[in-house]
ZADO-1210 file (C-alpha; in nm, 4 decimals, padded with zeros to 6 digits):
<atoms>
<atom x="02.8429" y="-03.6777" z="-00.3238" code="UNK" pos="1"/>
<atom x="02.6237" y="-03.9226" z="-00.4743" code="UNK" pos="2"/>
<atom x="02.4707" y="-04.0096" z="-00.1199" code="UNK" pos="3"/>
<atom x="02.4278" y="-03.6312" z="-00.0545" code="UNK" pos="4"/>
<atom x="02.2492" y="-03.5862" z="-00.3831" code="UNK" pos="5"/>
<atom x="02.0255" y="-03.8773" z="-00.3159" code="UNK" pos="6"/>
<atom x="01.9217" y="-03.7671" z="00.0325" code="UNK" pos="7"/>
<atom x="01.8570" y="-03.4053" z="-00.0914" code="UNK" pos="8"/>
<atom x="01.5889" y="-03.5836" z="-00.3367" code="UNK" pos="9"/>
<atom x="01.4332" y="-03.7854" z="-00.0549" code="UNK" pos="10"/>
<atom x="01.4038" y="-03.4524" z="00.1641" code="UNK" pos="11"/>
<atom x="01.2580" y="-03.2902" z="-00.1348" code="UNK" pos="12"/>
<atom x="01.0253" y="-03.5641" z="-00.1841" code="UNK" pos="13"/>
<atom x="00.9036" y="-03.5529" z="00.1558" code="UNK" pos="14"/>
<atom x="00.8677" y="-03.1898" z="00.1684" code="UNK" pos="15"/>
<atom x="00.6280" y="-03.2245" z="-00.1085" code="UNK" pos="16"/>
<atom x="00.4226" y="-03.4851" z="00.0625" code="UNK" pos="17"/>
<atom x="00.4155" y="-03.2527" z="00.3867" code="UNK" pos="18"/>
<atom x="00.2525" y="-02.9955" z="00.2105" code="UNK" pos="19"/>
<atom x="00.0358" y="-03.1834" z="00.0064" code="UNK" pos="20"/>
<atom x="-00.1126" y="-03.3159" z="00.3751" code="UNK" pos="21"/>
<atom x="-00.0949" y="-02.9573" z="00.4654" code="UNK" pos="22"/>
<atom x="-00.3075" y="-02.8631" z="00.1651" code="UNK" pos="23"/>
<atom x="-00.5302" y="-03.1477" z="00.2900" code="UNK" pos="24"/>
<atom x="-00.5910" y="-03.0806" z="00.6125" code="UNK" pos="25"/>
<atom x="-00.4584" y="-02.7125" z="00.6854" code="UNK" pos="26"/>
<atom x="-00.2694" y="-02.7724" z="00.9910" code="UNK" pos="27"/>
<atom x="-00.0018" y="-03.0279" z="01.0850" code="UNK" pos="28"/>
<atom x="00.0528" y="-03.1911" z="01.4310" code="UNK" pos="29"/>
<atom x="00.4320" y="-03.2623" z="01.4625" code="UNK" pos="30"/>
<atom x="00.4056" y="-03.5884" z="01.6607" code="UNK" pos="31"/>
<atom x="00.2017" y="-03.7269" z="01.4040" code="UNK" pos="32"/>
<atom x="00.4582" y="-03.6814" z="01.1538" code="UNK" pos="33"/>
<atom x="00.7687" y="-03.9037" z="01.2038" code="UNK" pos="34"/>
<atom x="00.5362" y="-04.2029" z="01.1921" code="UNK" pos="35"/>
<atom x="00.3276" y="-04.1146" z="00.8653" code="UNK" pos="36"/>
<atom x="00.6957" y="-04.0440" z="00.6845" code="UNK" pos="37"/>
<atom x="00.8783" y="-04.2865" z="00.8442" code="UNK" pos="38"/>
<atom x="01.1429" y="-04.0813" z="00.9781" code="UNK" pos="39"/>
<atom x="01.2839" y="-03.9054" z="01.3055" code="UNK" pos="40"/>
<atom x="01.1332" y="-03.6194" z="01.5023" code="UNK" pos="41"/>
<atom x="01.4270" y="-03.4405" z="01.4515" code="UNK" pos="42"/>
<atom x="01.4059" y="-03.4615" z="01.0804" code="UNK" pos="43"/>
<atom x="01.0494" y="-03.3316" z="01.0788" code="UNK" pos="44"/>
<atom x="01.1558" y="-03.0303" z="01.2602" code="UNK" pos="45"/>
<atom x="01.4130" y="-02.9665" z="01.0164" code="UNK" pos="46"/>
<atom x="01.1896" y="-02.9910" z="00.7231" code="UNK" pos="47"/>
<atom x="00.9166" y="-02.7841" z="00.9103" code="UNK" pos="48"/>
<atom x="01.2101" y="-02.5070" z="00.9246" code="UNK" pos="49"/>
<atom x="01.2941" y="-02.5535" z="00.5511" code="UNK" pos="50"/>
<atom x="00.8997" y="-02.4919" z="00.4438" code="UNK" pos="51"/>
<atom x="00.9007" y="-02.2093" z="00.6912" code="UNK" pos="52"/>
<atom x="01.2177" y="-02.0140" z="00.5498" code="UNK" pos="53"/>
<atom x="01.0540" y="-02.0898" z="00.1995" code="UNK" pos="54"/>
<atom x="00.7304" y="-01.9023" z="00.3016" code="UNK" pos="55"/>
<atom x="00.4641" y="-02.2112" z="00.2976" code="UNK" pos="56"/>
<atom x="00.3930" y="-02.2891" z="00.6429" code="UNK" pos="57"/>
<atom x="00.3976" y="-02.1040" z="01.0091" code="UNK" pos="58"/>
<atom x="00.5287" y="-02.3214" z="01.2538" code="UNK" pos="59"/>
<atom x="00.3154" y="-02.3061" z="01.5611" code="UNK" pos="60"/>
<atom x="00.3283" y="-02.4922" z="01.9224" code="UNK" pos="61"/>
<atom x="00.3286" y="-02.8571" z="01.8327" code="UNK" pos="62"/>
<atom x="00.2733" y="-02.8428" z="01.4686" code="UNK" pos="63"/>
<atom x="00.2176" y="-02.5763" z="01.1663" code="UNK" pos="64"/>
<atom x="-00.0384" y="-02.4230" z="01.0000" code="UNK" pos="65"/>
<atom x="-00.0650" y="-02.3046" z="00.6282" code="UNK" pos="66"/>
<atom x="00.0001" y="-01.9631" z="00.5413" code="UNK" pos="67"/>
<atom x="-00.0934" y="-01.7290" z="00.2231" code="UNK" pos="68"/>
<atom x="00.1550" y="-01.4612" z="00.2945" code="UNK" pos="69"/>
<atom x="00.3814" y="-01.3456" z="00.0082" code="UNK" pos="70"/>
<atom x="00.7328" y="-01.4402" z="-00.0110" code="UNK" pos="71"/>
<atom x="00.9333" y="-01.1162" z="00.0013" code="UNK" pos="72"/>
<atom x="01.2479" y="-01.2778" z="-00.1665" code="UNK" pos="73"/>
<atom x="01.6139" y="-01.2952" z="-00.0729" code="UNK" pos="74"/>
<atom x="01.9533" y="-01.1229" z="-00.1634" code="UNK" pos="75"/>
<atom x="02.1239" y="-01.2773" z="-00.4565" code="UNK" pos="76"/>
<atom x="02.4226" y="-01.4252" z="-00.2204" code="UNK" pos="77"/>
<atom x="02.1356" y="-01.5983" z="-00.0268" code="UNK" pos="78"/>
<atom x="01.9661" y="-01.7468" z="-00.3158" code="UNK" pos="79"/>
<atom x="02.2916" y="-01.8975" z="-00.4417" code="UNK" pos="80"/>
<atom x="02.3069" y="-02.0988" z="-00.1335" code="UNK" pos="81"/>
<atom x="01.9665" y="-02.2609" z="-00.1905" code="UNK" pos="82"/>
<atom x="01.9132" y="-02.5976" z="-00.3774" code="UNK" pos="83"/>
<atom x="02.2392" y="-02.5539" z="-00.5659" code="UNK" pos="84"/>
<atom x="02.2467" y="-02.8952" z="-00.6791" code="UNK" pos="85"/>
<atom x="01.9392" y="-02.8751" z="-00.8437" code="UNK" pos="86"/>
<atom x="02.0006" y="-02.5341" z="-00.9886" code="UNK" pos="87"/>
<atom x="02.3091" y="-02.6486" z="-01.1431" code="UNK" pos="88"/>
<atom x="02.1340" y="-02.9962" z="-01.3215" code="UNK" pos="89"/>
<atom x="01.8770" y="-02.7071" z="-01.4372" code="UNK" pos="90"/>
<atom x="02.1390" y="-02.4839" z="-01.5626" code="UNK" pos="91"/>
<atom x="02.3099" y="-02.7813" z="-01.7483" code="UNK" pos="92"/>
<atom x="02.0253" y="-02.8947" z="-01.9325" code="UNK" pos="93"/>
<atom x="01.8903" y="-02.5275" z="-02.0053" code="UNK" pos="94"/>
<atom x="02.2478" y="-02.4770" z="-02.1807" code="UNK" pos="95"/>
<atom x="02.1587" y="-02.7767" z="-02.4390" code="UNK" pos="96"/>
<atom x="01.8968" y="-02.5782" z="-02.5821" code="UNK" pos="97"/>
<atom x="02.1540" y="-02.3139" z="-02.6818" code="UNK" pos="98"/>
<atom x="02.3518" y="-02.3235" z="-03.0129" code="UNK" pos="99"/>
<atom x="02.6250" y="-02.0752" z="-03.1573" code="UNK" pos="100"/>
<atom x="02.4850" y="-01.7966" z="-03.3336" code="UNK" pos="101"/>
<atom x="02.1930" y="-01.7590" z="-03.1211" code="UNK" pos="102"/>
<atom x="02.0993" y="-01.4458" z="-02.9675" code="UNK" pos="103"/>
<atom x="01.9316" y="-01.4784" z="-02.5980" code="UNK" pos="104"/>
<atom x="01.8200" y="-01.2893" z="-02.3063" code="UNK" pos="105"/>
<atom x="01.9505" y="-01.4242" z="-01.9252" code="UNK" pos="106"/>
<atom x="01.7202" y="-01.2423" z="-01.6962" code="UNK" pos="107"/>
<atom x="01.8845" y="-01.2118" z="-01.3227" code="UNK" pos="108"/>
<atom x="01.8668" y="-01.5025" z="-01.0750" code="UNK" pos="109"/>
<atom x="02.1126" y="-01.7697" z="-00.9118" code="UNK" pos="110"/>
<atom x="01.9866" y="-02.0072" z="-01.1858" code="UNK" pos="111"/>
<atom x="02.0616" y="-01.7838" z="-01.4925" code="UNK" pos="112"/>
<atom x="02.3748" y="-01.7025" z="-01.3320" code="UNK" pos="113"/>
<atom x="02.4908" y="-02.0721" z="-01.3220" code="UNK" pos="114"/>
<atom x="02.3874" y="-02.0748" z="-01.6921" code="UNK" pos="115"/>
<atom x="02.6015" y="-01.8182" z="-01.7785" code="UNK" pos="116"/>
<atom x="02.8850" y="-02.0361" z="-01.6535" code="UNK" pos="117"/>
<atom x="02.7721" y="-02.3107" z="-01.8437" code="UNK" pos="118"/>
<atom x="02.8062" y="-02.1221" z="-02.1855" code="UNK" pos="119"/>
<atom x="03.1144" y="-01.9191" z="-02.1160" code="UNK" pos="120"/>
<atom x="03.2879" y="-02.1233" z="-02.3571" code="UNK" pos="121"/>
<atom x="03.0781" y="-02.0982" z="-02.6548" code="UNK" pos="122"/>
<atom x="03.1553" y="-01.8778" z="-02.9429" code="UNK" pos="123"/>
<atom x="02.9263" y="-01.6610" z="-03.2012" code="UNK" pos="124"/>
<atom x="02.6685" y="-01.6146" z="-02.9019" code="UNK" pos="125"/>
<atom x="02.5098" y="-01.2875" z="-02.8160" code="UNK" pos="126"/>
<atom x="02.3684" y="-01.2689" z="-02.4479" code="UNK" pos="127"/>
<atom x="02.1192" y="-00.9843" z="-02.3612" code="UNK" pos="128"/>
<atom x="02.0868" y="-00.9540" z="-01.9574" code="UNK" pos="129"/>
<atom x="02.0110" y="-00.6846" z="-01.7147" code="UNK" pos="130"/>
<atom x="02.2165" y="-00.8832" z="-01.4562" code="UNK" pos="131"/>
<atom x="02.5568" y="-00.7126" z="-01.3520" code="UNK" pos="132"/>
<atom x="02.6909" y="-01.0310" z="-01.2291" code="UNK" pos="133"/>
<atom x="02.6076" y="-01.2408" z="-01.5411" code="UNK" pos="134"/>
<atom x="02.7614" y="-00.9308" z="-01.7322" code="UNK" pos="135"/>
<atom x="03.1162" y="-01.0043" z="-01.5121" code="UNK" pos="136"/>
<atom x="03.0820" y="-01.3938" z="-01.5613" code="UNK" pos="137"/>
<atom x="03.0767" y="-01.3535" z="-01.9156" code="UNK" pos="138"/>
<atom x="03.3504" y="-01.0698" z="-01.9251" code="UNK" pos="139"/>
<atom x="03.6256" y="-01.3102" z="-02.0430" code="UNK" pos="140"/>
<atom x="03.4654" y="-01.5082" z="-02.2531" code="UNK" pos="141"/>
<atom x="03.4082" y="-01.4444" z="-02.6841" code="UNK" pos="142"/>
<atom x="03.0277" y="-01.3924" z="-02.6014" code="UNK" pos="143"/>
<atom x="02.9075" y="-01.0681" z="-02.7272" code="UNK" pos="144"/>
<atom x="02.7192" y="-00.9249" z="-02.4141" code="UNK" pos="145"/>
<atom x="02.4833" y="-00.6566" z="-02.4155" code="UNK" pos="146"/>
<atom x="02.4349" y="-00.4941" z="-02.0461" code="UNK" pos="147"/>
<atom x="02.0893" y="-00.3547" z="-02.0406" code="UNK" pos="148"/>
<atom x="02.1039" y="-00.0057" z="-01.8510" code="UNK" pos="149"/>
<atom x="01.8485" y="00.0926" z="-01.5591" code="UNK" pos="150"/>
<atom x="01.7968" y="00.1294" z="-01.1921" code="UNK" pos="151"/>
<atom x="02.0280" y="-00.0849" z="-00.9550" code="UNK" pos="152"/>
<atom x="01.8397" y="-00.3294" z="-00.7252" code="UNK" pos="153"/>
<atom x="02.1926" y="-00.3894" z="-00.5638" code="UNK" pos="154"/>
<atom x="02.0728" y="-00.7059" z="-00.3314" code="UNK" pos="155"/>
<atom x="02.0071" y="-00.8796" z="-00.6599" code="UNK" pos="156"/>
<atom x="02.2592" y="-00.7097" z="-00.8877" code="UNK" pos="157"/>
<atom x="01.9914" y="-00.6336" z="-01.1582" code="UNK" pos="158"/>
<atom x="01.9024" y="-00.3437" z="-01.3438" code="UNK" pos="159"/>
<atom x="01.5376" y="-00.2443" z="-01.3833" code="UNK" pos="160"/>
<atom x="01.2882" y="00.0386" z="-01.4388" code="UNK" pos="161"/>
<atom x="01.1871" y="00.2714" z="-01.7129" code="UNK" pos="162"/>
<atom x="01.5500" y="00.2782" z="-01.8716" code="UNK" pos="163"/>
<atom x="01.5883" y="-00.0816" z="-01.8800" code="UNK" pos="164"/>
<atom x="01.2386" y="-00.1685" z="-02.0450" code="UNK" pos="165"/>
<atom x="01.2850" y="00.1350" z="-02.3212" code="UNK" pos="166"/>
<atom x="01.6231" y="-00.0329" z="-02.4066" code="UNK" pos="167"/>
<atom x="01.4833" y="-00.3931" z="-02.4467" code="UNK" pos="168"/>
<atom x="01.2068" y="-00.2767" z="-02.6324" code="UNK" pos="169"/>
<atom x="01.4796" y="-00.1863" z="-02.9035" code="UNK" pos="170"/>
<atom x="01.5935" y="-00.5339" z="-02.9301" code="UNK" pos="171"/>
<atom x="01.4937" y="-00.9036" z="-03.0208" code="UNK" pos="172"/>
<atom x="01.5898" y="-01.2221" z="-02.8951" code="UNK" pos="173"/>
<atom x="01.5351" y="-01.6137" z="-03.0039" code="UNK" pos="174"/>
<atom x="01.5219" y="-01.7244" z="-02.6578" code="UNK" pos="175"/>
<atom x="01.4881" y="-01.6224" z="-02.3078" code="UNK" pos="176"/>
<atom x="01.5677" y="-01.7911" z="-01.9885" code="UNK" pos="177"/>
<atom x="01.3770" y="-01.6696" z="-01.6965" code="UNK" pos="178"/>
<atom x="01.3782" y="-01.7495" z="-01.3412" code="UNK" pos="179"/>
<atom x="01.1113" y="-01.6430" z="-01.1046" code="UNK" pos="180"/>
<atom x="01.0817" y="-01.6139" z="-00.7237" code="UNK" pos="181"/>
<atom x="00.7251" y="-01.8143" z="-00.7304" code="UNK" pos="182"/>
<atom x="00.5421" y="-02.0394" z="-00.9786" code="UNK" pos="183"/>
<atom x="00.1516" y="-02.0514" z="-00.8949" code="UNK" pos="184"/>
<atom x="-00.1024" y="-02.1984" z="-01.0967" code="UNK" pos="185"/>
<atom x="-00.3688" y="-01.9287" z="-01.0128" code="UNK" pos="186"/>
<atom x="-00.1492" y="-01.6392" z="-01.0006" code="UNK" pos="187"/>
<atom x="00.1180" y="-01.7066" z="-01.2744" code="UNK" pos="188"/>
<atom x="00.4867" y="-01.5983" z="-01.2002" code="UNK" pos="189"/>
<atom x="00.5779" y="-01.3688" z="-00.9611" code="UNK" pos="190"/>
<atom x="00.9062" y="-01.1750" z="-00.7926" code="UNK" pos="191"/>
<atom x="00.8918" y="-00.9315" z="-00.5229" code="UNK" pos="192"/>
<atom x="00.9869" y="-00.6012" z="-00.6772" code="UNK" pos="193"/>
<atom x="00.7169" y="-00.4639" z="-00.9020" code="UNK" pos="194"/>
<atom x="00.9637" y="-00.2496" z="-01.1751" code="UNK" pos="195"/>
<atom x="01.1494" y="-00.5913" z="-01.1976" code="UNK" pos="196"/>
<atom x="00.8375" y="-00.7865" z="-01.2708" code="UNK" pos="197"/>
<atom x="00.7934" y="-00.5142" z="-01.5390" code="UNK" pos="198"/>
<atom x="01.1301" y="-00.5788" z="-01.6863" code="UNK" pos="199"/>
<atom x="01.0949" y="-00.9252" z="-01.7033" code="UNK" pos="200"/>
<atom x="00.7339" y="-00.8967" z="-01.8678" code="UNK" pos="201"/>
<atom x="00.9319" y="-00.6716" z="-02.1410" code="UNK" pos="202"/>
<atom x="01.2046" y="-00.9627" z="-02.2005" code="UNK" pos="203"/>
<atom x="00.8832" y="-01.1954" z="-02.2678" code="UNK" pos="204"/>
<atom x="00.7728" y="-00.9398" z="-02.5311" code="UNK" pos="205"/>
<atom x="01.0512" y="-00.9173" z="-02.7094" code="UNK" pos="206"/>
<atom x="01.1561" y="-01.3176" z="-02.7215" code="UNK" pos="207"/>
<atom x="01.0541" y="-01.5615" z="-02.9541" code="UNK" pos="208"/>
<atom x="01.0882" y="-01.8747" z="-02.6943" code="UNK" pos="209"/>
<atom x="01.0361" y="-01.8414" z="-02.3320" code="UNK" pos="210"/>
<atom x="01.2301" y="-02.0945" z="-02.1228" code="UNK" pos="211"/>
<atom x="01.1373" y="-02.1082" z="-01.7507" code="UNK" pos="212"/>
<atom x="01.4070" y="-02.2344" z="-01.5175" code="UNK" pos="213"/>
<atom x="01.3180" y="-02.2876" z="-01.1685" code="UNK" pos="214"/>
<atom x="01.4258" y="-02.5552" z="-00.8683" code="UNK" pos="215"/>
<atom x="01.1201" y="-02.7057" z="-00.7096" code="UNK" pos="216"/>
<atom x="01.0972" y="-02.4569" z="-00.3838" code="UNK" pos="217"/>
<atom x="00.9482" y="-02.2251" z="-00.6497" code="UNK" pos="218"/>
<atom x="00.6200" y="-02.4079" z="-00.6747" code="UNK" pos="219"/>
<atom x="00.3265" y="-02.2909" z="-00.4777" code="UNK" pos="220"/>
<atom x="00.4978" y="-01.9677" z="-00.3612" code="UNK" pos="221"/>
<atom x="00.3787" y="-01.6059" z="-00.4698" code="UNK" pos="222"/>
<atom x="00.5421" y="-01.2725" z="-00.4584" code="UNK" pos="223"/>
<atom x="00.3714" y="-00.9217" z="-00.5017" code="UNK" pos="224"/>
<atom x="00.4844" y="-00.8189" z="-00.8709" code="UNK" pos="225"/>
<atom x="00.3224" y="-01.0787" z="-01.1105" code="UNK" pos="226"/>
<atom x="00.5175" y="-01.1199" z="-01.4461" code="UNK" pos="227"/>
<atom x="00.3025" y="-01.3339" z="-01.6345" code="UNK" pos="228"/>
<atom x="00.0535" y="-01.6315" z="-01.6648" code="UNK" pos="229"/>
<atom x="00.2152" y="-01.9752" z="-01.6763" code="UNK" pos="230"/>
<atom x="00.0846" y="-02.0247" z="-01.9972" code="UNK" pos="231"/>
<atom x="00.3004" y="-01.7737" z="-02.1491" code="UNK" pos="232"/>
<atom x="00.6028" y="-01.9753" z="-02.1504" code="UNK" pos="233"/>
<atom x="00.6837" y="-02.2242" z="-02.3716" code="UNK" pos="234"/>
<atom x="00.9121" y="-02.4642" z="-02.1766" code="UNK" pos="235"/>
<atom x="00.9770" y="-02.5291" z="-01.8008" code="UNK" pos="236"/>
<atom x="01.3048" y="-02.6894" z="-01.6838" code="UNK" pos="237"/>
<atom x="01.2226" y="-02.8110" z="-01.3526" code="UNK" pos="238"/>
<atom x="01.3668" y="-03.0340" z="-01.0524" code="UNK" pos="239"/>
<atom x="01.0222" y="-03.0790" z="-00.9090" code="UNK" pos="240"/>
<atom x="00.8292" y="-03.3989" z="-00.9384" code="UNK" pos="241"/>
<atom x="00.5383" y="-03.2969" z="-01.0725" code="UNK" pos="242"/>
<atom x="00.1934" y="-03.4317" z="-00.9483" code="UNK" pos="243"/>
<atom x="-00.0670" y="-03.5554" z="-01.2027" code="UNK" pos="244"/>
<atom x="-00.2746" y="-03.2570" z="-01.1694" code="UNK" pos="245"/>
<atom x="00.0680" y="-03.0203" z="-01.2599" code="UNK" pos="246"/>
<atom x="00.1669" y="-03.2258" z="-01.5439" code="UNK" pos="247"/>
<atom x="-00.2174" y="-03.2033" z="-01.6917" code="UNK" pos="248"/>
<atom x="-00.2180" y="-02.8021" z="-01.6517" code="UNK" pos="249"/>
<atom x="00.1239" y="-02.7731" z="-01.8360" code="UNK" pos="250"/>
<atom x="00.0359" y="-02.9939" z="-02.1017" code="UNK" pos="251"/>
<atom x="-00.3498" y="-02.8417" z="-02.1567" code="UNK" pos="252"/>
<atom x="-00.1391" y="-02.4653" z="-02.1811" code="UNK" pos="253"/>
<atom x="00.0870" y="-02.6800" z="-02.4445" code="UNK" pos="254"/>
<atom x="00.4200" y="-02.6160" z="-02.2309" code="UNK" pos="255"/>
<atom x="00.6819" y="-02.8533" z="-02.2822" code="UNK" pos="256"/>
<atom x="00.8020" y="-03.0082" z="-01.9178" code="UNK" pos="257"/>
<atom x="01.1972" y="-03.1351" z="-01.9026" code="UNK" pos="258"/>
<atom x="01.2332" y="-03.2733" z="-01.5311" code="UNK" pos="259"/>
<atom x="01.6050" y="-03.2822" z="-01.4574" code="UNK" pos="260"/>
</atoms>
């Protein structure tokens, strides 16, 4: 298992370097990459397939080109399979920021679902959520659960829309744990569904502290619905090895960064 984790870390570092090269040159030639990254052509092809699935590039005959298309999102069952080890590490770190007696919000998502599993043993805790699967996860716990009503997005088990927003505005929380589909310093935090983006914005409005939980695949990606600017969050928990530029941007916005 440790070998698998080690290999996964190396892979993510290589993917970041491939994307940095693409940002610089706007296109990649497949035959040039094995030597540059000291690996095989088979590994490079697998890397490019992964990056294409993440919506970060488009493979072409003999290489790949940069794309700026919006990320369409995935069903929750598909999200749960991606970077699972990273998400577990993020959830474990996030759980350390929660104390008994807290009132928190868990926004919908695969990472926040894992966080629900991490805290289900706690007592004197109130969890507000719009995710049916999170409410179900906490069903057998001692945690008080407030499930927000609304229109059901079946693919993500998420309740959104005017009913959800109105219910949230009648509440207040100490901390919000939010996951997003994309984080981009120019565009901000994004998600594919416009109603979901608005509901997440309301969650931010009623929370004293906003904690973003995102694995490395979310950086540099954009979706249709803008939730907020990056500077609106207080803390980010991530697995991404940040560049000097990214670290400086977070620091300038007064955002605490926890890399796990």
